[in-house]
C-alpha positions as CSV (number, residue, x, y, z in Angstrom):
1,X,112.5,117.9,-111.1
2,X,109.4,117.6,-109.0
3,X,106.1,115.9,-108.8
4,X,103.0,116.6,-106.7
5,X,101.6,113.3,-105.5
6,X,97.9,113.3,-104.6
7,X,97.1,111.6,-101.3
8,X,95.0,109.1,-103.2
9,X,98.2,107.8,-104.9
10,X,100.7,108.2,-102.1
11,X,100.2,104.7,-100.7
12,X,100.9,103.2,-104.2
13,X,104.1,105.2,-104.6
14,X,105.5,104.6,-101.1
15,X,104.2,101.1,-100.1
16,X,106.3,99.7,-97.3
17,X,106.5,96.2,-98.9
18,X,108.4,95.6,-102.1
19,X,106.6,97.5,-104.8
20,X,109.0,96.9,-107.7
21,X,106.2,95.5,-109.9
22,X,103.6,98.2,-109.2
23,X,102.4,100.8,-111.6
24,X,103.8,103.6,-109.4
25,X,107.2,102.1,-108.6
26,X,108.9,104.3,-111.2
27,X,107.8,107.4,-109.3
28,X,109.3,106.0,-106.0
29,X,112.5,105.0,-107.8
30,X,112.7,108.4,-109.5
31,X,112.4,110.2,-106.2
32,X,114.6,107.9,-104.1
33,X,117.4,107.2,-106.7
34,X,116.9,109.7,-109.5
35,X,116.5,113.4,-109.9
36,X,112.9,113.5,-108.8
37,X,111.5,115.2,-105.7
38,X,108.1,115.3,-104.0
39,X,106.5,118.7,-103.8
40,X,103.7,119.4,-101.2
41,X,102.2,122.2,-99.2
42,X,99.2,124.0,-98.0
43,X,97.0,123.3,-95.0
44,X,94.6,121.0,-96.8
45,X,97.3,118.7,-98.2
46,X,99.0,118.6,-94.8
47,X,95.6,117.7,-93.1
48,X,95.1,114.9,-95.5
49,X,98.7,113.8,-95.0
50,X,98.1,113.6,-91.2
51,X,95.2,111.2,-91.8
52,X,97.6,109.0,-93.7
53,X,100.1,109.3,-90.8
54,X,102.3,106.4,-91.9
55,X,103.3,108.4,-95.0
56,X,103.9,111.6,-92.9
57,X,107.1,110.0,-91.6
58,X,108.2,109.1,-95.1
59,X,107.6,112.6,-96.3
60,X,109.6,113.9,-93.4
61,X,112.5,111.6,-94.2
62,X,112.4,112.7,-97.9
63,X,112.4,116.3,-96.8
64,X,115.5,115.7,-94.6
65,X,117.2,114.1,-97.6
66,X,116.2,117.0,-99.9
67,X,114.0,114.7,-101.8
68,X,110.8,116.6,-100.8
69,X,110.1,120.3,-100.7
70,X,107.3,122.1,-98.9
71,X,105.8,125.1,-100.6
72,X,104.8,128.1,-98.5
73,X,101.4,127.3,-96.8
74,X,100.0,130.8,-97.0
75,X,100.7,131.0,-100.8
76,X,99.1,127.6,-101.5
77,X,96.1,128.4,-99.3
78,X,95.6,131.8,-100.9
79,X,95.8,130.2,-104.4
80,X,93.5,127.4,-103.4
81,X,90.9,129.9,-102.2
82,X,91.0,131.6,-105.6
83,X,90.7,128.3,-107.4
84,X,87.7,127.3,-105.2
85,X,86.0,130.5,-106.3
86,X,86.8,129.7,-110.0
87,X,85.4,126.2,-109.7
88,X,82.4,127.0,-107.5
89,X,79.8,125.3,-109.7
90,X,82.0,122.6,-111.0
91,X,82.7,119.1,-109.8
92,X,86.2,119.7,-108.6
93,X,87.5,118.7,-105.2
94,X,91.3,118.9,-105.8
95,X,91.8,122.6,-105.7
96,X,94.6,122.2,-103.3
97,X,96.6,120.0,-105.7
98,X,96.1,122.6,-108.5
99,X,97.2,125.3,-106.1
100,X,100.4,123.4,-105.2
101,X,101.1,123.0,-108.9
102,X,100.3,126.6,-109.7
103,X,102.3,128.2,-106.8
104,X,105.4,125.9,-107.2
105,X,105.2,125.8,-111.0
106,X,105.7,122.1,-110.8
107,X,104.8,120.4,-114.0
108,X,104.1,116.8,-112.9
109,X,101.2,115.4,-110.8
110,X,100.6,111.8,-109.8
111,X,97.0,111.1,-109.1
112,X,94.4,108.3,-109.4
113,X,91.4,110.8,-109.5
114,X,90.4,110.8,-113.1
115,X,87.7,113.4,-112.3
116,X,90.5,115.8,-111.5
117,X,92.6,115.3,-114.6
118,X,90.8,118.0,-116.7
119,X,91.0,120.5,-113.9
120,X,94.7,119.7,-113.3
121,X,95.5,120.4,-116.9
122,X,93.2,123.4,-117.3
123,X,95.2,126.5,-118.4
124,X,93.1,129.0,-116.5
125,X,94.6,127.9,-113.2
126,X,98.2,128.6,-114.2
127,X,100.3,131.7,-114.9
128,X,100.5,132.9,-118.4
129,X,103.4,131.1,-120.1
130,X,103.5,128.2,-117.7
131,X,103.2,124.9,-119.4
132,X,100.2,122.7,-118.4
133,X,101.1,120.0,-115.9
134,X,101.3,116.4,-117.1
135,X,99.7,113.6,-115.1
136,X,101.4,110.3,-114.1
137,X,98.6,107.7,-114.1
138,X,100.5,104.4,-114.5
139,X,103.8,103.0,-115.5
140,X,102.9,103.8,-119.1
141,X,103.7,107.4,-118.1
142,X,107.2,106.7,-117.0
143,X,108.5,108.8,-119.9
144,X,107.3,111.8,-117.9
145,X,110.0,111.1,-115.2
146,X,112.8,112.8,-117.1
147,X,115.0,115.9,-117.3
148,X,112.4,117.6,-119.6
149,X,110.4,118.5,-116.5
150,X,113.1,120.2,-114.5
151,X,111.8,123.5,-113.3
152,X,113.0,125.9,-110.5
153,X,110.5,125.6,-107.7
154,X,109.0,128.7,-106.3
155,X,107.9,129.5,-102.7
156,X,109.9,126.7,-101.1
157,X,110.0,126.7,-97.3
């Protein structure tokens, strides 16, 4: 199972202090102790991750433990460019997140950006037959962290 975590939610998922009572603690528990794994990739996501350098180390540790998987940068960047063209006159600034979901075929996204929700779930960005991704927004969505969303990842580095 996998989940793409938008940079805007990364700090809530991987707080360094005890976050057992936060809305995003189930995602962290699912990745650290369950069947979940973080999916990331593309040059824009990695640039944003470098700005949140504290979490860069956490992602590296997760990758070493096979709890995080990087998707081929060239594939994500190519798809992101296509999505940017498709959303040229729309208020979308998370094309890189959609590209990661599209290329990897991951079905879960964790984000705080409500403006992106309609874009993330828009069928036109995904291959025919691919289910639309679901969005983890709060602990009310913990039911999404289940075996139902097991998919074989594509284009893993």
